N, CA, C and O atoms as a DFTB+ gen file, in Angstrom:
548 C
 N C O
     1  1     174.055      89.746     118.397
     2  2     174.117      88.606     117.335
     3  2     174.718      87.481     117.926
     4  3     175.658      87.659     118.700
     5  1     174.317      86.364     117.678
     6  2     174.476      85.141     118.013
     7  2     175.219      84.405     117.386
     8  3     175.006      84.255     116.183
     9  1     176.288      83.746     118.010
    10  2     177.474      83.257     117.302
    11  2     177.095      82.136     116.293
    12  3     176.134      81.462     116.666
    13  1     177.629      81.794     115.117
    14  2     177.021      80.596     114.235
    15  2     177.106      79.455     114.767
    16  3     176.303      78.744     114.162
    17  1     177.779      78.687     115.798
    18  2     177.632      77.834     115.908
    19  2     176.477      77.420     117.066
    20  3     176.210      76.265     117.397
    21  1     175.976      78.411     117.497
    22  2     174.651      78.275     118.445
    23  2     173.625      78.429     117.037
    24  3     173.101      77.346     116.774
    25  1     173.355      79.197     116.382
    26  2     172.172      79.071     115.460
    27  2     172.513      77.837     114.118
    28  3     171.552      77.393     113.490
    29  1     173.200      77.612     113.959
    30  2     173.604      76.528     112.661
    31  2     172.544      75.642     113.158
    32  3     171.498      76.191     112.812
    33  1     172.246      74.492     113.828
    34  2     171.171      73.558     114.122
    35  2     169.940      74.567     113.832
    36  3     169.366      74.625     112.745
    37  1     169.764      74.999     114.451
    38  2     168.102      76.151     114.065
    39  2     168.132      76.089     112.612
    40  3     167.504      75.265     111.948
    41  1     169.007      77.139     112.076
    42  2     169.197      76.895     110.321
    43  2     169.005      75.626     109.803
    44  3     168.058      75.380     109.057
    45  1     169.825      74.798     110.136
    46  2     169.591      73.412     109.069
    47  2     168.252      72.570     109.611
    48  3     168.027      71.454     109.142
    49  1     167.222      73.257     110.798
    50  2     166.113      72.166     110.546
    51  2     164.871      72.779     109.837
    52  3     163.717      72.366     109.951
    53  1     165.346      73.956     108.997
    54  2     164.573      74.490     107.939
    55  2     165.206      74.307     106.639
    56  3     164.663      73.859     105.629
    57  1     166.618      74.766     106.791
    58  2     167.217      74.185     105.139
    59  2     167.548      72.985     104.845
    60  3     168.067      72.735     103.757
    61  1     167.222      71.724     106.069
    62  2     167.461      70.626     105.739
    63  2     165.802      70.026     105.053
    64  3     165.556      68.820     105.062
    65  1     165.061      70.774     104.647
    66  2     163.569      70.440     104.461
    67  2     163.218      71.460     103.112
    68  3     162.071      71.478     102.665
    69  1     164.022      72.084     102.664
    70  2     163.682      73.142     101.401
    71  2     163.852      74.021     101.750
    72  3     163.808      74.606     100.668
    73  1     164.069      74.874     102.533
    74  2     164.140      76.640     103.103
    75  2     165.541      76.963     102.303
    76  3     166.610      76.355     102.254
    77  1     165.113      78.087     101.744
    78  2     166.356      79.106     101.111
    79  2     166.533      79.845     102.520
    80  3     165.574      80.081     103.255
    81  1     167.836      80.180     102.816
    82  2     168.790      81.111     103.834
    83  2     168.396      82.272     103.018
    84  3     168.660      82.051     101.836
    85  1     167.740      83.694     103.255
    86  2     167.918      84.628     102.828
    87  2     168.768      85.708     103.911
    88  3     168.439      85.944     105.074
    89  1     170.071      86.340     103.095
    90  2     170.560      86.900     104.236
    91  2     170.970      88.502     103.824
    92  3     171.623      89.429     104.304
    93  1     170.367      88.285     102.932
    94  2     171.090      90.099     102.688
    95  2     169.640      90.941     102.578
    96  3     168.516      90.440     102.600
    97  1     169.897      92.008     102.484
    98  2     168.382      92.984     101.923
    99  2     167.812      92.535     100.328
   100  3     166.663      92.145     100.121
   101  1     168.721      92.662      99.421
   102  2     169.084      91.840      98.211
   103  2     167.955      90.484      97.943
   104  3     166.932      90.359      97.270
   105  1     168.723      89.597      98.832
   106  2     168.170      88.267      98.661
   107  2     166.500      88.289      98.644
   108  3     165.759      87.780      97.803
   109  1     166.037      89.274     100.213
   110  2     164.489      89.162     100.051
   111  2     163.859      90.053      99.331
   112  3     162.629      90.083      99.296
   113  1     164.826      91.123      98.481
   114  2     163.817      91.781      97.747
   115  2     163.855      90.754      96.470
   116  3     162.670      90.671      96.147
   117  1     164.484      90.075      95.738
   118  2     164.580      88.970      94.854
   119  2     163.505      88.252      95.555
   120  3     162.376      88.426      95.094
   121  1     163.594      87.681      96.311
   122  2     162.711      86.531      96.696
   123  2     161.298      86.998      96.551
   124  3     160.488      86.259      95.992
   125  1     160.957      88.106      96.988
   126  2     159.379      88.823      97.263
   127  2     159.082      89.913      96.015
   128  3     158.438      90.943      96.213
   129  1     159.719      89.492      94.510
   130  2     159.550      90.367      93.956
   131  2     157.661      90.191      93.070
   132  3     156.777      89.345      93.202
   133  1     157.769      91.437      92.237
   134  2     156.170      90.933      92.086
   135  2     155.838      89.980      91.200
   136  3     154.643      89.816      90.955
   137  1     156.684      89.292      90.648
   138  2     156.546      88.086      89.521
   139  2     156.925      86.899      90.610
   140  3     157.000      85.850      89.970
   141  1     157.173      86.681      91.912
   142  2     157.574      85.580      92.849
   143  2     156.866      84.505      93.074
   144  3     157.237      83.514      93.703
   145  1     155.455      84.748      92.376
   146  2     154.492      83.301      93.277
   147  2     154.364      83.675      94.164
   148  3     154.302      84.863      94.481
   149  1     154.235      82.092      95.271
   150  2     153.733      82.515      96.460
   151  2     155.179      81.879      97.276
   152  3     155.895      80.946      96.912
   153  1     155.300      82.766      98.512
   154  2     156.621      82.551      98.957
   155  2     156.116      82.559     100.421
   156  3     155.349      83.395     100.897
   157  1     156.647      81.531     101.043
   158  2     156.580      81.434     102.623
   159  2     158.048      81.941     103.313
   160  3     159.116      81.500     102.891
   161  1     157.972      82.920     104.424
   162  2     159.233      83.897     104.907
   163  2     158.986      83.768     106.175
   164  3     158.452      84.563     106.948
   165  1     159.577      82.280     106.424
   166  2     159.602      82.209     108.140
   167  2     160.876      83.282     108.968
   168  3     162.072      83.072     108.764
   169  1     160.456      84.261     109.769
   170  2     161.124      84.750     110.247
   171  2     161.947      83.954     111.892
   172  3     161.479      84.237     112.995
   173  1     162.725      83.339     111.796
   174  2     163.596      82.475     112.400
   175  2     164.075      82.838     113.768
   176  3     164.423      84.016     113.838
   177  1     164.193      82.129     114.916
   178  2     164.654      82.841     116.151
   179  2     165.351      81.941     117.277
   180  3     164.782      80.857     117.149
   181  1     166.012      81.857     118.010
   182  2     166.465      81.377     118.977
   183  2     165.470      81.003     120.113
   184  3     165.847      80.049     120.792
   185  1     164.017      81.676     120.536
   186  2     163.752      81.285     121.199
   187  2     162.886      80.188     121.712
   188  3     162.892      79.257     120.906
   189  1     162.208      79.974     122.662
   190  2     161.643      78.583     122.601
   191  2     160.661      77.959     122.039
   192  3     160.501      76.746     121.903
   193  1     159.785      79.116     121.609
   194  2     158.465      79.311     120.746
   195  2     158.825      79.171     119.380
   196  3     157.991      78.899     118.516
   197  1     159.939      79.332     119.166
   198  2     160.490      79.051     117.486
   199  2     160.796      77.344     117.791
   200  3     160.263      76.433     117.158
   201  1     161.743      77.182     118.869
   202  2     161.932      75.577     118.642
   203  2     161.046      74.653     118.704
   204  3     161.089      73.532     118.197
   205  1     159.863      75.347     119.624
   206  2     158.950      74.258     120.182
   207  2     157.851      74.097     119.510
   208  3     157.178      73.079     119.670
   209  1     157.376      75.381     118.380
   210  2     156.056      75.278     117.905
   211  2     156.371      76.044     116.553
   212  3     155.690      75.586     115.636
   213  1     157.173      77.038     116.180
   214  2     157.490      77.457     115.026
   215  2     158.166      76.709     113.515
   216  3     157.926      76.691     112.308
   217  1     159.021      76.212     114.368
   218  2     159.603      75.361     113.420
   219  2     159.239      73.977     113.150
   220  3     159.202      73.391     112.068
   221  1     158.957      73.525     114.413
   222  2     158.174      71.874     113.737
   223  2     156.227      72.288     113.207
   224  3     155.381      71.474     112.837
   225  1     156.130      73.255     113.314
   226  2     154.899      73.848     112.811
   227  2     154.895      74.135     110.513
   228  3     154.266      73.839     109.497
   229  1     155.828      74.716     110.897
   230  2     156.116      75.021     109.452
   231  2     156.697      73.848     108.422
   232  3     156.454      73.871     107.215
   233  1     157.484      72.842     109.056
   234  2     157.958      71.514     108.682
   235  2     156.727      70.431     108.614
   236  3     156.788      69.523     107.785
   237  1     155.555      70.553     109.545
   238  2     154.448      69.983     109.090
   239  2     153.742      70.611     107.672
   240  3     153.330      70.116     106.623
   241  1     153.800      71.443     108.014
   242  2     152.814      72.744     107.151
   243  2     153.433      71.556     105.568
   244  3     152.676      70.740     105.045
   245  1     154.439      71.711     105.258
   246  2     154.697      71.824     104.109
   247  2     154.389      70.519     103.937
   248  3     155.083      70.303     102.944
   249  1     153.989      69.745     104.116
   250  2     153.373      68.658     104.098
   251  2     151.908      68.400     103.511
   252  3     151.452      67.269     103.676
   253  1     151.363      69.063     103.041
   254  2     150.218      69.926     102.548
   255  2     150.291      69.570     100.917
   256  3     151.328      69.651     100.257
   257  1     149.183      69.220     100.472
   258  2     149.342      68.892      98.826
   259  2     149.487      70.069      97.855
   260  3     149.659      69.975      96.640
   261  1     149.372      71.436      98.738
   262  2     149.657      72.732      97.895
   263  2     150.690      73.171      99.024
   264  3     150.666      72.820     100.204
   265  1     151.469      73.892      98.492
   266  2     152.427      74.433      99.538
   267  2     153.372      75.713      98.261
   268  3     153.553      75.431      97.076
   269  1     153.739      76.786      98.791
   270  2     153.964      77.609      98.518
   271  2     155.333      77.447      97.274
   272  3     156.089      76.479      97.357
   273  1     155.513      78.492      96.176
   274  2     156.525      77.665      95.260
   275  2     157.792      77.818      95.700
   276  3     158.631      77.007      95.309
   277  1     158.257      79.107      96.784
   278  2     159.287      78.826      97.522
   279  2     159.270      79.323      98.996
   280  3     158.618      80.289      99.393
   281  1     160.014      78.592      99.695
   282  2     160.077      78.326     101.053
   283  2     161.316      79.027     101.425
   284  3     162.367      78.404     101.277
   285  1     161.355      80.236     101.889
   286  2     162.489      80.827     102.787
   287  2     162.608      81.049     104.203
   288  3     161.706      80.870     105.022
   289  1     163.729      81.433     104.434
   290  2     163.850      81.873     105.608
   291  2     165.199      82.747     106.146
   292  3     166.378      82.538     105.858
   293  1     164.657      83.748     106.985
   294  2     165.974      84.829     107.602
   295  2     165.609      84.703     109.243
   296  3     164.540      84.376     109.760
   297  1     166.980      85.109     109.918
   298  2     167.159      84.670     111.145
   299  2     167.283      86.219     111.951
   300  3     168.061      87.143     111.711
   301  1     166.417      86.132     112.784
   302  2     166.148      87.539     113.842
   303  2     167.604      87.055     114.604
   304  3     168.096      85.976     114.936
   305  1     168.000      88.508     114.684
   306  2     169.301      88.417     115.133
   307  2     170.488      87.761     114.625
   308  3     171.401      87.794     115.451
   309  1     170.763      87.208     113.600
   310  2     171.660      86.873     112.713
   311  2     171.662      87.658     111.505
   312  3     172.286      88.715     111.414
   313  1     170.858      87.073     110.414
   314  2     170.670      88.221     109.058
   315  2     169.936      89.261     109.516
   316  3     168.735      89.313     109.249
   317  1     170.493      90.140     110.195
   318  2     170.050      91.297     110.436
   319  2     169.608      92.518     109.398
   320  3     168.685      93.321     109.539
   321  1     170.074      92.460     108.867
   322  2     169.632      93.151     106.638
   323  2     168.727      92.576     106.675
   324  3     167.714      93.081     107.159
   325  1     168.727      91.302     106.184
   326  2     167.518      90.728     105.735
   327  2     166.300      90.415     106.625
   328  3     165.166      90.163     106.220
   329  1     166.699      90.470     107.842
   330  2     165.318      90.400     108.927
   331  2     164.648      91.784     108.953
   332  3     163.423      91.871     109.042
   333  1     165.539      92.998     108.865
   334  2     165.158      94.241     108.376
   335  2     164.176      94.361     107.204
   336  3     163.047      94.853     107.179
   337  1     164.795      93.867     106.384
   338  2     163.867      94.208     104.804
   339  2     162.540      92.952     104.793
   340  3     161.451      92.880     104.224
   341  1     162.975      92.445     105.335
   342  2     161.613      91.075     105.367
   343  2     160.841      91.610     106.201
   344  3     159.653      91.360     105.995
   345  1     161.060      92.240     107.051
   346  2     159.804      93.225     108.171
   347  2     159.330      94.402     107.551
   348  3     158.367      94.946     108.091
   349  1     159.795      94.896     106.557
   350  2     159.221      96.079     105.694
   351  2     158.191      95.233     105.077
   352  3     157.087      95.639     105.442
   353  1     158.101      94.237     104.301
   354  2     157.273      93.723     103.313
   355  2     155.919      93.069     104.656
   356  3     155.078      92.209     104.394
   357  1     156.019      93.527     105.546
   358  2     155.454      92.513     106.777
   359  2     154.435      93.456     107.095
   360  3     153.281      93.139     107.384
   361  1     154.958      94.842     107.027
   362  2     154.077      95.684     107.668
   363  2     152.517      95.695     106.958
   364  3     152.283      95.313     105.811
   365  1     151.566      96.199     107.876
   366  2     151.471      96.625     109.086
   367  2     151.875      96.197     110.538
   368  3     151.857      96.803     111.609
   369  1     152.287      94.791     110.139
   370  2     152.713      94.267     111.694
   371  2     153.710      94.471     112.083
   372  3     154.800      94.493     111.510
   373  1     153.379      94.674     113.304
   374  2     154.910      95.180     114.006
   375  2     156.153      93.687     113.966
   376  3     155.987      92.501     113.679
   377  1     157.379      94.488     114.405
   378  2     158.097      92.721     114.297
   379  2     158.351      92.152     115.039
   380  3     158.843      92.767     115.985
   381  1     158.258      90.987     115.159
   382  2     157.870      89.933     115.723
   383  2     158.601      88.637     115.020
   384  3     158.358      88.508     113.820
   385  1     159.609      87.502     115.724
   386  2     160.201      86.638     116.028
   387  2     159.736      85.567     116.847
   388  3     158.923      85.989     117.670
   389  1     159.913      84.515     116.921
   390  2     159.242      84.218     115.326
   391  2     158.194      84.544     114.703
   392  3     157.254      84.933     115.397
   393  1     158.041      84.498     113.393
   394  2     156.995      84.789     112.439
   395  2     157.041      84.159     111.444
   396  3     158.143      83.855     110.987
   397  1     155.703      83.719     110.719
   398  2     155.461      83.300     109.855
   399  2     154.400      84.129     108.170
   400  3     153.177      84.196     108.055
   401  1     155.375      84.565     107.253
   402  2     154.452      85.064     106.552
   403  2     154.314      85.003     105.342
   404  3     155.241      85.528     104.726
   405  1     153.356      84.480     104.609
   406  2     152.896      84.314     103.287
   407  2     152.397      84.937     102.294
   408  3     151.199      85.213     102.239
   409  1     153.540      85.347     101.063
   410  2     153.276      86.287     100.160
   411  2     152.905      85.660      98.815
   412  3     153.108      84.482      98.520
   413  1     152.391      86.500      98.106
   414  2     151.836      86.346      96.736
   415  2     152.206      87.289      95.585
   416  3     151.439      88.192      95.251
   417  1     153.309      87.093      95.017
   418  2     153.658      88.019      94.065
   419  2     153.883      89.277      94.965
   420  3     153.198      90.276      94.745
   421  1     154.850      89.278      96.012
   422  2     155.264      90.555      96.515
   423  2     154.460      90.517      97.637
   424  3     155.084      90.717      98.679
   425  1     152.835      90.252      97.802
   426  2     152.241      90.889      98.597
   427  2     151.764      89.735      99.915
   428  3     151.351      88.600      99.676
   429  1     151.922      90.291     101.258
   430  2     151.687      89.289     101.883
   431  2     149.931      89.403     102.094
   432  3     149.219      90.385     102.306
   433  1     149.684      88.304     101.973
   434  2     148.247      87.659     102.154
   435  2     148.120      86.823     103.383
   436  3     147.029      86.269     103.514
   437  1     149.154      86.588     104.452
   438  2     148.587      85.822     105.352
   439  2     149.945      86.283     106.682
   440  3     151.052      86.758     106.427
   441  1     149.489      86.013     107.802
   442  2     150.817      86.613     108.596
   443  2     150.593      85.973     109.868
   444  3     149.616      86.428     110.462
   445  1     151.295      84.929     110.536
   446  2     151.225      84.724     111.872
   447  2     152.547      85.066     112.948
   448  3     153.701      84.674     113.122
   449  1     151.561      86.085     113.558
   450  2     152.449      86.776     114.487
   451  2     153.049      86.061     115.432
   452  3     152.433      84.995     115.411
   453  1     154.094      85.972     116.470
   454  2     154.577      85.642     118.042
   455  2     153.763      85.037     118.552
   456  3     153.778      83.829     118.791
   457  1     152.554      86.171     118.896
   458  2     151.765      85.992     120.341
   459  2     150.834      84.818     119.464
   460  3     149.999      84.324     120.221
   461  1     150.774      84.306     118.205
   462  2     149.830      83.278     117.772
   463  2     150.475      81.945     117.701
   464  3     149.996      80.877     117.319
   465  1     151.715      82.236     118.169
   466  2     152.582      81.228     118.017
   467  2     152.997      80.338     119.560
   468  3     153.027      79.112     119.669
   469  1     153.274      81.288     120.591
   470  2     153.331      81.466     121.741
   471  2     151.917      80.482     122.181
   472  3     150.758      80.858     122.003
   473  1     152.286      79.252     122.745
   474  2     151.222      78.774     123.456
   475  2     150.305      78.028     122.406
   476  3     149.279      77.473     122.799
   477  1     150.636      78.014     121.194
   478  2     150.476      76.798     120.357
   479  2     150.746      76.041     119.632
   480  3     151.516      76.367     118.729
   481  1     150.236      74.696     119.698
   482  2     150.911      73.744     119.362
   483  2     151.240      73.079     118.145
   484  3     150.338      72.388     117.672
   485  1     152.362      73.127     117.504
   486  2     152.867      72.772     115.856
   487  2     151.460      72.408     115.094
   488  3     151.004      73.032     114.135
   489  1     151.027      71.567     115.559
   490  2     149.847      71.501     114.697
   491  2     148.481      72.264     114.409
   492  3     147.758      72.373     113.419
   493  1     148.456      72.631     115.407
   494  2     147.518      74.092     115.194
   495  2     148.273      75.530     114.657
   496  3     147.429      76.400     114.444
   497  1     148.988      75.755     114.522
   498  2     150.019      76.266     113.539
   499  2     149.905      75.900     111.946
   500  3     149.465      76.628     111.057
   501  1     150.413      74.598     111.834
   502  2     150.420      74.188     110.547
   503  2     148.883      73.764     109.941
   504  3     148.523      73.784     108.764
   505  1     148.306      73.475     110.833
   506  2     146.618      73.619     109.825
   507  2     146.248      74.873     109.791
   508  3     145.153      75.145     109.298
   509  1     147.038      75.836     110.278
   510  2     146.592      77.605     110.210
   511  2     147.172      77.630     108.761
   512  3     146.506      77.914     107.766
   513  1     148.295      77.347     108.765
   514  2     148.986      77.445     107.273
   515  2     148.462      76.549     106.146
   516  3     148.236      76.906     104.989
   517  1     148.315      75.413     106.635
   518  2     148.068      74.981     105.070
   519  2     146.579      75.836     104.696
   520  3     146.456      76.425     103.622
   521  1     145.411      75.809     105.812
   522  2     144.571      76.489     104.913
   523  2     144.466      77.642     103.836
   524  3     143.892      77.780     102.757
   525  1     145.464      78.560     104.806
   526  2     146.348      79.459     103.463
   527  2     146.757      78.911     102.400
   528  3     146.407      79.278     101.278
   529  1     147.580      77.926     102.649
   530  2     148.157      77.374     101.100
   531  2     147.281      76.925     100.578
   532  3     147.190      77.127      99.367
   533  1     146.299      76.157     101.230
   534  2     144.908      76.216      99.950
   535  2     144.171      77.080      99.320
   536  3     143.373      76.880      98.405
   537  1     144.568      78.401     100.025
   538  2     143.602      79.434      99.434
   539  2     144.806      80.359      98.232
   540  3     144.506      81.077      97.278
   541  1     146.043      80.019      98.703
   542  2     146.741      81.266      98.158
   543  2     147.509      80.319      96.821
   544  3     147.624      80.624      95.634
   545  1     147.923      79.170      97.504
   546  2     148.908      78.567      96.549
   547  2     148.444      77.785      95.402
   548  3     149.258      77.292      94.621
């Protein structure tokens, strides 16, 4: 588990632009209920690819004309219960952080794994997300 003072700026980078923190399994279940509409779940992380690519990418992506009805985040290594529950919804993909899932009424419709984030520019990832937003939102 990471100290709260270490991860606070990493969490704020998303919450300051409208992402809701999910910290319990119940929060995740409620956010991804069958009538939840479109929900983006960012599995945040302390790693360099989260800082350099994933978080900047989701911030860019939400500038699109169509965006999910709800933006959410869990933090791997911090919100352990919520992260484990979110990963159940992300099956059959293996646990990966950072990662980004787009859900429609509780069903995973688009997923970006860590290996798609590593080495990709924020703009490339944002373009990928915006295409999914245009299709599903």
